[in-house]
C-alpha positions as CSV (number, residue, x, y, z in Angstrom):
1,M,104.0,115.2,93.1
2,I,102.7,111.6,92.1
3,T,104.6,110.7,95.7
4,I,102.9,112.9,97.8
5,G,99.4,113.0,95.7
6,A,99.5,109.3,96.6
7,A,100.6,109.5,100.2
8,I,97.4,112.3,100.8
9,I,94.5,109.4,99.0
10,V,96.3,106.6,101.7
11,L,96.2,108.4,104.6
12,G,93.1,110.7,104.2
13,V,91.5,107.1,103.1
14,L,92.7,105.5,106.1
15,I,91.9,108.5,108.5
16,F,88.5,108.8,107.4
17,A,87.6,105.0,107.6
18,H,88.9,104.9,111.0
19,E,87.3,107.8,112.3
20,F,84.0,106.5,109.9
21,G,83.9,103.4,112.3
22,H,83.6,105.4,115.4
23,F,81.0,108.0,114.1
24,I,78.7,105.5,112.5
25,V,78.5,103.1,115.9
26,A,78.2,106.1,117.9
27,K,75.2,107.1,116.0
28,G,73.8,103.8,115.8
29,F,73.7,103.9,119.6
30,G,72.1,107.3,119.5
31,I,75.3,109.0,121.1
32,K,75.4,112.8,120.0
33,V,78.6,113.3,117.4
34,L,80.1,117.2,117.9
35,R,82.9,116.9,115.4
36,F,84.1,114.6,112.6
37,S,87.6,115.8,111.7
38,L,89.8,114.9,109.4
39,G,93.5,116.2,110.4
40,F,94.5,117.9,113.7
41,G,95.1,121.6,114.4
42,P,93.6,124.9,112.8
43,K,90.5,124.0,111.0
44,I,90.8,124.6,107.0
45,V,87.2,124.3,106.3
46,G,83.9,123.0,107.9
47,K,80.3,122.9,107.5
48,T,77.4,121.7,109.6
49,F,75.4,119.2,108.6
50,G,72.6,118.4,111.9
51,E,74.1,118.4,114.9
52,T,77.6,117.1,113.4
53,E,80.5,119.7,112.3
54,Y,82.4,118.1,109.4
55,C,85.7,119.4,108.8
56,I,89.4,119.3,107.2
57,A,92.3,120.6,109.5
58,S,95.7,121.7,108.9
59,V,98.0,118.6,110.4
60,P,96.9,116.0,108.1
61,L,98.6,113.1,110.4
62,G,95.2,111.7,111.9
63,G,91.7,112.9,112.5
64,Y,89.1,112.3,115.1
65,V,85.7,112.4,116.2
66,K,84.4,114.5,119.0
67,I,81.5,112.6,120.9
68,L,79.3,114.2,123.9
69,G,80.5,113.4,127.0
70,Q,83.8,111.8,126.0
71,D,85.5,113.6,128.5
72,P,84.6,112.7,131.9
73,E,84.6,115.7,133.5
74,E,82.5,118.0,130.7
75,K,79.4,119.6,131.7
76,I,76.3,117.7,129.8
77,D,72.6,119.6,129.5
78,P,70.5,117.6,131.4
79,E,68.1,117.1,128.6
80,E,71.1,115.1,126.3
81,T,72.6,113.0,129.4
82,N,71.0,110.0,127.3
83,R,72.9,110.9,124.6
84,A,76.1,111.1,126.3
85,F,78.9,108.5,125.7
86,S,79.8,108.8,129.4
87,Q,76.5,107.6,130.5
88,K,76.1,104.7,128.1
89,S,77.0,101.1,129.4
90,V,80.7,99.9,129.0
91,W,79.9,97.4,126.4
92,V,78.3,100.3,124.2
93,R,81.2,102.4,124.9
94,M,84.0,99.8,124.0
95,A,82.0,99.0,120.7
96,V,82.3,102.7,119.7
97,V,86.3,102.3,120.5
98,V,86.5,99.1,118.8
99,A,85.0,100.2,116.0
100,G,87.9,102.4,114.6
101,P,90.3,100.0,114.0
102,F,87.7,97.6,113.1
103,F,86.8,99.5,110.1
104,N,90.4,99.6,109.3
105,L,90.7,95.7,109.1
106,L,87.5,96.0,106.8
107,L,88.6,98.4,104.6
108,A,91.5,95.8,104.0
109,V,89.4,92.9,103.2
110,L,86.8,95.5,100.7
111,I,90.4,96.6,99.0
112,F,91.3,92.7,98.7
113,F,87.5,92.0,97.6
114,I,88.2,94.7,94.7
115,V,91.5,93.8,93.6
116,Y,90.8,89.9,93.3
117,M,87.7,90.3,91.8
118,S,89.3,92.3,89.2
119,G,92.6,90.6,88.4
120,V,95.5,90.5,90.0
121,P,98.5,90.5,87.5
122,Q,100.9,87.5,88.2
123,L,103.6,86.1,86.5
124,T,102.8,82.6,84.4
125,T,104.6,79.7,85.4
126,R,106.8,79.9,82.2
127,V,110.0,79.7,82.7
128,G,112.7,82.7,81.5
129,S,115.9,81.3,82.2
130,V,117.4,78.5,83.7
131,N,120.8,78.8,85.8
132,K,123.6,76.0,84.5
133,D,124.6,75.6,88.5
134,F,121.4,73.9,89.6
135,P,119.4,71.0,89.2
136,A,116.7,71.8,86.6
137,Y,119.7,72.7,84.1
138,H,120.8,69.0,84.6
139,A,117.5,67.6,84.6
140,G,116.8,69.1,81.2
141,I,114.6,71.9,82.1
142,K,114.6,74.4,79.4
143,P,113.8,78.2,78.6
144,G,110.1,78.8,77.8
145,D,108.6,75.8,79.4
146,R,105.8,76.0,80.9
147,I,105.7,74.1,84.6
148,L,101.8,72.4,84.5
149,A,102.3,71.0,88.3
150,V,104.8,70.5,91.2
151,N,104.5,66.4,92.5
152,G,100.9,66.2,91.0
153,R,99.9,69.4,92.2
154,E,98.8,72.1,89.7
155,V,100.1,75.2,89.9
156,K,98.8,78.7,88.5
157,D,101.0,81.1,89.1
158,W,104.8,81.7,89.7
159,M,104.1,82.4,93.3
160,E,101.9,78.9,93.6
161,L,105.1,77.2,91.6
162,S,107.9,78.6,94.1
163,H,105.9,78.1,97.0
164,A,105.5,74.4,95.4
165,I,109.0,73.8,95.3
166,R,110.5,75.6,98.3
167,T,108.2,73.4,100.8
168,S,108.4,70.1,98.8
169,K,108.9,67.0,100.8
170,G,110.8,63.6,99.8
171,V,114.5,63.6,97.9
172,M,112.9,64.2,94.2
173,I,110.4,66.5,92.8
174,I,108.2,65.3,89.6
175,L,107.7,68.5,87.6
176,K,104.8,68.3,84.8
177,I,105.9,70.5,81.9
178,K,104.3,72.0,78.4
179,R,107.1,72.0,75.7
180,G,105.5,73.1,72.6
181,T,102.9,71.1,72.1
182,Q,104.2,67.9,74.2
183,V,103.3,67.4,77.8
184,L,106.6,66.1,80.0
185,S,107.0,64.9,83.6
186,I,110.5,65.5,84.6
187,K,112.6,64.7,88.2
188,V,114.1,67.3,89.7
189,K,116.5,66.8,92.7
190,P,116.5,70.2,94.4
191,K,119.0,72.0,95.8
192,I,118.6,72.6,99.9
193,K,119.8,75.6,101.2
194,K,119.5,77.4,104.7
195,I,117.9,80.5,105.0
196,K,116.7,83.6,107.7
197,T,113.2,84.5,107.6
198,L,112.3,88.0,108.2
199,F,111.9,87.2,111.8
200,G,115.6,86.2,112.3
201,E,114.5,82.4,112.1
202,E,116.4,79.6,110.3
203,K,115.0,77.7,107.7
204,E,115.5,74.9,104.9
205,I,114.2,75.5,101.4
206,R,114.7,73.7,98.2
207,M,115.4,75.2,94.9
208,V,115.8,74.1,91.4
209,G,117.5,77.2,89.6
210,I,114.9,78.5,87.4
211,I,113.7,82.2,86.9
212,A,110.6,83.3,85.9
213,S,110.1,84.6,82.1
214,Q,108.0,88.3,82.3
215,E,104.9,86.8,80.9
216,I,102.7,88.4,83.1
217,M,98.7,87.3,83.2
218,K,95.6,88.4,85.4
219,Q,93.7,86.1,87.7
220,S,90.2,87.3,88.9
221,V,87.9,85.1,90.7
222,G,84.1,85.4,91.5
223,P,82.7,87.5,94.3
224,G,82.3,84.6,96.9
225,R,85.8,83.3,96.5
226,A,87.0,86.8,96.4
227,I,85.6,87.8,99.7
228,V,87.1,84.6,101.4
229,M,90.4,85.5,99.8
230,G,90.1,89.0,101.3
231,V,89.5,87.8,105.2
232,E,92.3,85.4,104.7
233,R,94.3,87.6,103.5
234,T,93.4,89.7,105.9
235,G,94.3,87.2,108.4
236,E,97.4,86.5,107.5
237,I,98.5,89.9,107.5
238,I,97.6,90.4,111.1
239,Y,99.1,87.7,112.0
240,L,102.5,88.6,110.4
241,T,102.1,92.3,112.1
242,L,101.3,90.9,115.4
243,V,104.7,88.7,115.2
244,S,106.9,91.4,113.7
245,I,105.7,93.6,116.8
246,I,107.1,91.1,119.2
247,K,110.4,90.4,117.2
248,I,111.3,94.2,117.2
249,I,110.2,94.1,120.9
250,E,112.7,90.9,121.2
251,R,115.2,92.5,119.0
252,V,115.2,90.1,116.4
253,I,113.8,92.1,113.9
254,P,116.4,95.6,114.0
255,A,113.8,98.7,115.3
256,K,115.4,100.8,112.2
257,T,113.0,99.0,110.0
258,I,110.3,101.0,112.1
259,G,109.3,103.8,109.3
260,G,107.1,106.7,109.2
261,P,105.2,109.8,107.5
262,I,108.3,109.8,105.1
263,M,108.6,106.1,104.6
264,I,104.6,105.6,103.7
265,M,105.0,108.8,101.2
266,E,107.9,107.2,99.2
267,M,106.2,103.7,99.2
268,A,102.8,105.0,98.3
269,G,104.4,106.9,95.6
270,Q,106.5,104.1,94.4
271,Q,103.2,101.7,94.3
272,A,101.2,104.5,92.6
273,K,103.6,104.2,89.7
274,E,103.5,100.2,89.5
275,G,99.7,100.5,89.0
276,M,96.6,100.6,90.7
277,A,96.4,97.1,91.7
278,N,99.6,97.6,93.8
279,F,98.6,100.8,95.1
280,L,95.7,99.4,96.6
281,L,97.3,96.5,98.3
282,F,99.7,99.2,99.6
283,M,96.6,101.1,101.2
284,A,95.4,97.4,102.3
285,L,98.6,96.9,104.0
286,I,99.0,100.0,105.6
287,S,95.1,100.1,106.9
288,I,95.6,96.9,108.3
289,N,98.8,98.0,110.4
290,L,96.9,101.3,111.7
291,G,94.0,99.1,113.0
292,I,96.6,96.6,115.1
293,L,98.7,99.5,116.4
294,N,95.7,101.2,117.3
295,L,94.6,98.1,119.4
296,L,98.0,98.2,121.5
297,P,97.2,99.0,124.9
298,I,98.8,102.3,125.0
299,P,96.9,105.1,127.3
300,I,95.8,107.5,124.3
301,L,95.3,104.9,121.4
302,D,92.2,102.8,121.4
303,G,93.7,99.9,122.9
304,G,94.3,102.1,126.2
305,H,90.9,103.1,126.2
306,I,89.6,99.3,125.9
307,F,92.4,98.8,128.3
308,F,90.5,101.2,130.5
309,M,87.2,99.8,130.3
310,F,88.0,96.1,131.0
311,F,89.4,97.6,134.4
312,E,86.1,99.1,134.6
313,I,84.6,95.6,133.7
314,I,86.8,93.6,136.2
315,F,86.4,96.3,139.3
316,G,83.1,97.4,138.7
317,K,84.1,100.9,138.5
318,P,86.2,103.2,136.2
319,L,89.7,104.2,136.9
320,S,89.7,107.8,138.4
321,V,90.2,110.8,136.1
322,R,93.5,111.7,137.5
323,K,95.1,108.5,137.1
324,M,93.3,108.3,133.7
325,E,94.8,111.7,132.9
326,I,98.6,110.5,134.1
327,A,98.3,107.2,132.1
328,Q,97.3,109.2,128.9
329,N,100.1,111.8,129.3
330,I,102.4,108.8,129.6
331,G,100.8,107.3,126.7
332,L,101.1,110.8,124.9
333,A,104.9,110.9,125.4
334,L,105.6,107.3,124.6
335,L,103.6,108.1,121.2
336,I,105.9,110.9,120.5
337,L,109.0,109.2,121.3
338,L,107.8,106.2,118.6
339,M,106.7,109.2,116.2
340,V,110.3,110.8,116.8
341,F,112.2,107.6,116.4
342,A,110.3,106.7,112.8
343,F,111.2,110.0,111.6
344,Y,114.5,109.5,112.5
345,N,114.9,106.4,110.5
346,D,113.2,108.0,107.6
347,L,115.5,110.8,107.6
348,S,118.6,108.3,108.6
349,R,117.4,106.1,105.2
350,I,117.3,109.3,103.3
351,F,120.6,111.2,104.0
352,N,122.4,108.1,106.0
353,F,122.9,109.9,109.4
354,K,125.9,107.6,110.2
355,R,128.7,109.3,107.7
356,F,128.3,112.6,109.8
357,F,129.6,110.5,113.1
358,R,132.5,108.9,111.1
């Protein structure tokens, strides 16, 4: 039940943020919004406030905002012409479309801000154990030592420590260590190892053979620093998401890594069990992915609509309704194929389909 509940919360919040982006920007430009729906298909519950119907539908895998004049062939009351989407400038229409993915990215920044302000659980720099086959053991580093700095650079948590060691330069690494009441400076010659990154590229890293203790601390920052860190972290994940898409197309990353609703449900439940901070960080990650994927130039997605609008800007007229319908049907077919493929990957991870074909 935790898994299902966590997935509903994640999808509900992300869909709401996305559709609210379209909704609030449309309202801001005076465009009439007819319906705000969480979910597709038959309506479960709904209520009209003012001129907009707000409802929850039966299929919770998305949502939509129905806007007056969004359909080019829709008949519009002459009195409401100035409130129709189709009658607004291309830049206003583009702003309404972009707002959905943008609000997903904005949500991620907000989540990171909240988490960084409240404090992120981190492993401390205390050494839990030392591998006897690695340089740290021979240099005299012992379990219980707390590492304060690497090559003169202060490290506050295990992630910073690991990164500083792996990316260090020079033959030797100088570790500043606190042992009891003593502060020591120990030179270590790291072992160099070649690894393959997530994107299949070969990379050299440096290792000294220390393992973290299970000592946990919470690091929190002020609001100014938290918002900067939130924007930076969102930017990093946007970059990694774009590179991952390119690497999947280049077949560097196997397509079987693509997951669907079942994988999101499993991961949401797992992260919820790990604690609120992990759950929120997972939600931010999915929100960024949703925002970026919606900006891909595939007809039926927001990115496809933006592509059509750029066509209108360049050529001075919109693409014909017939051609847009054909493009959107192709886009819908591609989207359905992608969803089926992702669903197949989810099921194959659970049931290991390959064994049935041996």
